[in-house]
C-alpha positions in Angstrom: 12.0 -32.2 46.7 8.6 -30.5 45.9 10.4 -27.1 45.6 12.8 -28.6 43.0 9.9 -30.3 41.1 7.9 -27.0 41.1 11.0 -25.1 39.8 11.6 -27.6 37.0 8.0 -27.4 35.9 8.0 -23.6 36.0 11.2 -23.3 34.0 9.9 -25.9 31.4 6.7 -23.8 31.0 8.6 -20.5 30.8 11.2 -21.6 28.3 9.1 -21.3 25.2 7.8 -17.8 26.3 11.4 -16.6 27.0 12.6 -18.0 23.6 9.7 -16.5 21.6 10.1 -13.1 23.3 13.9 -12.9 22.7 14.0 -12.1 19.0 12.0 -15.0 17.6 10.2 -12.7 15.1 11.7 -11.6 11.7 13.3 -8.2 11.4 10.6 -6.8 9.1 7.9 -7.6 11.8 9.7 -5.5 14.4 10.3 -2.7 11.9 6.8 -2.3 10.7 4.5 -3.8 13.3 3.7 -0.7 15.4 3.0 1.6 12.4 1.4 -1.3 10.6 -1.3 -1.5 13.3 -1.9 2.2 12.9 -2.3 2.2 9.1 -3.8 -1.3 8.6 -7.3 -1.3 7.2 -9.4 0.3 4.5 -8.9 3.9 3.3 -11.0 6.0 0.9 -8.4 8.0 -1.1 -8.5 10.8 -3.6 -5.6 11.1 -6.1 -5.1 14.5 -7.7 -3.0 15.0 -10.8 -2.7 18.8 -11.2 -0.8 18.8 -14.4 -3.6 16.9 -16.1 -6.5 18.5 -14.1 -7.7 15.0 -13.2 -8.6 13.3 -9.9 -9.8 9.9 -9.0 -11.3 8.1 -6.0 -9.9 4.8 -5.0 -10.3 2.3 -2.2 -6.9 1.6 -0.6 -6.4 -1.4 1.7 -3.2 -1.4 3.7 -2.4 -4.6 5.4 -0.2 -4.7 8.6 2.2 -7.1 6.9 3.2 -4.5 4.2 0.9 -5.5 1.4 -1.6 -3.1 -0.4 -4.5 -3.5 -2.7 -6.2 -0.6 -4.5 -9.5 -0.6 -6.5 -11.3 2.3 -8.3 -13.0 3.7 -11.3 -11.7 6.7 -13.2 -12.0 8.4 -16.4 -8.6 8.2 -18.1 -7.6 11.4 -20.0 -5.1 9.4 -22.0 -7.8 7.5 -23.9 -10.4 10.3 -24.6 -12.1 9.8 -21.2 -12.8 6.0 -21.6 -13.9 4.3 -18.4 -11.1 2.2 -17.0 -11.4 -0.3 -14.3 -8.3 -0.3 -12.2 -6.8 -2.7 -9.7 -3.5 -2.3 -8.1 -1.4 -4.4 -5.9 1.9 -3.6 -4.2 3.9 -3.2 -1.0 4.6 -0.6 1.6 7.4 -0.1 4.0 8.0 2.2 7.0 10.4 5.1 6.4 9.8 7.2 9.6 7.8 7.3 12.8 4.5 8.0 10.9 5.6 7.6 7.3 5.4 4.9 4.7 6.5 4.5 1.1 4.2 2.6 -1.2 5.0 1.0 -4.6 2.0 -0.2 -6.6 1.3 -1.7 -10.1 -2.1 -1.2 -11.8 -3.5 -2.7 -14.9 -5.9 -0.3 -16.6 -8.4 -2.1 -18.7 -11.4 -1.3 -20.9 -14.8 -2.7 -20.6 -13.8 -5.7 -22.7 -11.0 -6.6 -20.2 -8.2 -5.5 -22.5 -5.2 -4.1 -20.8 -4.2 -0.7 -22.3 -1.8 0.5 -19.7 0.4 -0.6 -16.8 0.5 2.2 -14.3 3.3 2.3 -11.7 2.7 4.4 -8.6 5.1 5.3 -5.8 3.9 7.4 -2.8 5.4 8.8 0.3 2.6 9.0 2.8 2.4 10.5 6.3 -0.2 9.5 8.9 -1.7 12.8 10.4 -4.6 14.1 12.5 -4.3 11.3 15.1 -4.6 8.6 12.5 -7.5 10.1 10.5 -5.6 11.3 7.5 -3.0 9.6 5.4 -1.5 11.9 2.8 1.5 12.9 0.7 3.1 13.2 -2.7 2.8 10.5 -5.3 4.3 9.8 -8.7 2.7 7.9 -11.5 4.4 6.2 -14.6 2.2 5.0 -17.5 3.5 2.2 -19.6 1.5 1.9 -22.9 0.6 -1.7 -23.8 -1.9 -1.2 -26.6 -0.3 -1.8 -30.0 3.2 -2.2 -28.5 5.1 -5.2 -29.7 6.9 -6.8 -27.9 4.8 -6.2 -24.8 6.6 -4.0 -22.3 7.9 -5.2 -19.0 5.9 -3.5 -16.3 8.6 -4.2 -13.7 11.5 -2.6 -15.7 13.2 0.5 -14.3 11.6 3.8 -15.2 13.7 6.9 -16.3 13.5 9.7 -13.7 11.8 12.1 -16.2 8.9 9.8 -17.0 7.0 10.2 -13.7 3.9 12.4 -13.4 3.6 14.2 -10.1 0.4 13.7 -8.1 -1.0 13.9 -4.5 -3.0 11.4 -2.5 -5.2 12.0 0.5 -7.0 9.2 2.3 -9.4 8.8 5.2 -10.0 5.5 7.0 -13.2 3.7 6.4 -14.7 3.1 9.9 -17.7 1.1 11.0 -20.5 3.1 12.7 -19.6 1.6 16.1 -16.2 3.2 15.8 -17.4 6.7 15.4 
């Protein structure tokens, strides 16, 4: 009798563990989790736009769940070198063993907080050098807002010829105890 009771208690305790381990997580978690743990965190990135002879430094935060946030300060050549504060939000997804694609939307604003440009970015990044470099090609699309009526839709499709080629290289931001 004690053996049967012990068996029932063990099965009751193991049932939730067996259920949760047998596909209880959503498909995206299985797909991105391993790479998400490798790329999750803060990165200091340099974006180079050779055709415009421009580069910018940005902070890029990649979350393991597929969300990104970017912040930076750059001199925008499209507005005579005006200082623009930029913030971007977007998503990433895994496309290969150490590769991700990122789509981001930025609002470029002047010092008064007026939005002048929506900037769409799409990147194809590869994790290299044992996780110490994230780099790859990038494309940027600028959607002018100033003096445009009606205001453009920043989520509308972009014609293929309207993308500006660029390149992004990022290094992880580590705490001193990690070095």
